[in-house]
N, C-alpha and C positions, 0 to 999 in steps of 0.2 A: 503495501499501500505504500503511494505515497504522500508523503508530508506536504503540504501547504507553508512557506515562507512567508510571515508576511515582514514586511519593511516596516519599519517605525518611518514617520513623518518627522524630517530634520527641526528641529528647536530653531528658531531666529535668535539671533544677538539681537542685543538693545540696536544698535546703527541702525540693524537691517528694519526693527520694527518704527524707529523715529523717521527714516527718512525712505522708506517703501521702495528698497533694491528691487525687489524682486518684483515691484510692479514698474520700474523704469525700466530693466531688462526687458521686461512682456513690451514696451513700448519703444524697445530701441528701433524696431522696424519701421515704426509708425514716423518718428524722429527722421530718419534717415530718407526716406521717400517724403517727405511734406513739403520741400521746396522744388521736386523734380516735377515736369511738367506728365501733365495727367494723358494717359493714352487712352480716354473715353473722348467719343464726339458727340456732338454739340446736336441730337436726331432731334426732329426731322431736318434744320436747318443747315447741318453738314449729314452729308454722305458720305457712304464709306462705296468702292467699287469691288464686291464680291469676285473670290478668284473664279476663273474658267469652270473650274469642276465643282462649284455649288450648285448645291440642290435646291434651284429656285424653279419656279413656274416653270409647266410644261410647253414644249413647243415640238413643230412636225418641220423635218427637214421637207423641202420639196424637189422635183425632178427639175435638175439644173446642168447634168453631165458629170457632177462631181460623185456619181452612184457607186457605192461598193459591187465588187463580182457578183455577189448574191443576187444581187438587184435586178441584171441582167438576166437570169436564169429565170426570176421569178416574172419579170415585166412580160414575157410571150403569153401569161396567162390572165395580165392586168390590161386595164384599159386604163392610163393614165397618160394626162397631158403634160409638155413642158410647164413649170411654174405649179403644176396639184401636188399636194401632199404624194410620200411616194410610200405611203401607206398601203400596205397588199394584204390586210385584211385576214393575216394570218392566226391572230391570238393569242400570240405568244405572251405579250406584255399581260392579258389579261391571267393567264395562265401561272405565271410568275409571280402574279399580285396577293401578296396576303389577303386584302381585302379587293377580289376580283369582283363584286357589285358595285363597284366605284366606277366599273369600264362601261359607256352601253356602244357597241360598234355594230354597223348592219354593214353589210353588202348585197347587191344584187345582180346576179345573173344577164346578162345583154345578148341581144340574138345574135350578135357572133360569136358567141361563147366564151365571150373573157369576162371577166367580173371589173365590177367598180363599186369601190366603197362611198356609201351613200351616207353614214354618218358613224365618226369618232367623237364620246362626250366623253369628259371623266369631270365625275364629283369630287371636288378636291376637299370638301369638308370629312370626304373619308378617306384622304391620303395619307402615310406614313411619312413621304417624301425619303423612301427607301433606297430608290434608285435601282429596285431589280427588275422593273419594266425595261427601263432604258438597255438593261445589258442584257436583255430578252430580245432585244428586237434586231430581224436578221437584217433588215437592208438600213441598218441604224436613222429611222427616219425618228422616232420619238426622243426627245433630247431633254435634259435638264436647262435652265438659263441663267443668267444673275439675277432674275427680277423675285423681289422678296416681298412688296406691298400688296400684297393680295387682299388686305382686309373689305368687304363690302358688307353692305348696312342689311342685304337682304338676302336669305339661302340661295335662290335660284341661282344669285350672280356668281356663286364661287362655281356653276360646274361650266367648263369651258369647252368651246368646240373648237372641231377640225378646221374650220376660215380662221378663225384667231389665231390658231396655234400655229395656222402655216405662217400666217404675216410674223406672228412672233419668233417664228423659224428662222425667218429670211433676215429680218433685223438683229436677230442675235449673231448669224453668220456673217453677216455684212461687219459688223462690228468685233468679233472676236475671233472667228474662222482661224483664223494667219498666228495670233496669237500662241505663244507656246504653251503646252496643257499642264502647267505647272500650278501649285496652288498662290503664288505669289506672280506678278508681272515681273519684277524683277528686285535683284538685291538690294539697292536703296531703296525699293518701297516698305519693304518687310524691318530694314532697320530703321529707318523715317516714323515707324510706328510703334517699332515692339523694343527697337535697339539693337544693339548687337548681342549674339549668343553667344556666349562662351563655357564652351564643354570643356568638361571636369575631365 
């Protein structure tokens, strides 16, 4: 049987009791950072641009000639014009989602035998922003942008539609497609906000 060993609390000296030495030790970090510049932002008057890999509101990439090789295979069965969402209604995003009911995806069969997506909606009130749907998309259509201001006054406005997602995707790619896929745009931006990281 293991005996528990209890340590007695050390008694304070008279000087420690009078001058609150332990209390002052506890405030050491506070005093050290008291006069330094703060790293918080004055939102909403000051806003930071999130990293490219930030998990913000969803968007669709459109057919513009920059599709992955998998798209050329699936395009044989789809009717997608240039500038339209490159969604192929494979339902992989819905299958990968922990909350699949947030997706409403509908496609129809055309007389020429091809398929066309008619509806793609997401209810962001149920979304966990985990990014599993983005990882599952075989044609790199579904992406997450750097937009984080999504508060609405009505619940119905939290449902996003395919047309809006396509416009958002065009805007995101126009702004940030050629940017390196990293957390910070460059080291000077990171150092400006967080200081130089000193590794032990």
